[in-house]
N, C-alpha and C positions, 0 to 999 in steps of 0.2 A: 584222472590217474587211478590206476588198481593200487590195492597192495599187493595181492596176486595176480598176475595179468594172467586170466581165462585163454584159454587155449580148447578148439574144439577136438572132442577125441578122447580128451586129457583127465583121467579118473581122480577123485579127489576125497581123501576121507576127515571126516571131522572127526576127531582124536573120542572115543567111545560114544558115539552118536550114531554116525550113517557113512557110508559112502555113494558118491555119485559120478554120473561122466556129462561134463560139458556138451552139448547137441547143437548150440547153434548160439550166435552174436548176432547183434543188431545194433552195427556202430551207428546208427542214429541216434537210438533212443540208449544205450549202452545197455540194455538186458541181454542177462546171461540166461537162456535154457538149461536146463537142467533133469538130469534122469538119474532117478536114484537105482539104486539095485534089483529094487524088488518092481522096478517099471514105473514106478508114479514121477511124474512128471511136475515139473516148477520152475518159474520165471522169476527172475531177480535181478533188481535195481542195484549199482553199483554201490551203492549204501550198504544193502543187505550183502552182496559179496565181501565189501571189504570188512564187514564185521563179523566174517566167519574167520575161526582160527581153520587154516586148513591144511593139509599135508599132501602133496602128489604122491599118486602110487601108481602102479602098475595097471592094466587093465587085467581085471580078474578074468581066470580062465573059462570059468564055465557062465559066466553076468547072460551070455545071451540063452539058457537054458532056464532061469530060473523066471523070464519071461510068458515063456511058452508053459510055466508050468503053475503058473498062476487061474486057479476056479474061480470058474461062473456059474453061473446059475444055467441050467440046462433051459433051452425055449421048448414050450409045450405049444406044437399046433393044437388051434382051437377047433378050428373046422378049416377045411379044405373048400378053397373056393372053385369052381369051375365056369366057365364062360360056356353061354349054349349058345349056337347058332341065331337063336332069335334076341338074344344081348347085344350080340355085332349091330343088329337091323338098326336097334333103339341108339346106337350109338351113332350112325350115318344122319341119324337127324337133329343133332347136336353141332349147331354152328360157332 
């Protein structure tokens, strides 16, 4: 039994701490998948969920833009590899 019944798509706030959306429920295990406002995901069991002091909240208007704004390290191409015709001939002999 849940203290606050989780609902997929519903946003919740933990006052003064964070905001998140329920993204999935596993009916067999009772696990709740959540995604925080900053895009980080987490899996909670029933006990963890029930220990939270939650408030339901409306969906933030700009939440999807935040995930797109997360900065990542650029990928640097070290060396370009181009297969030559003789490289394919070698692969033909592989069984």
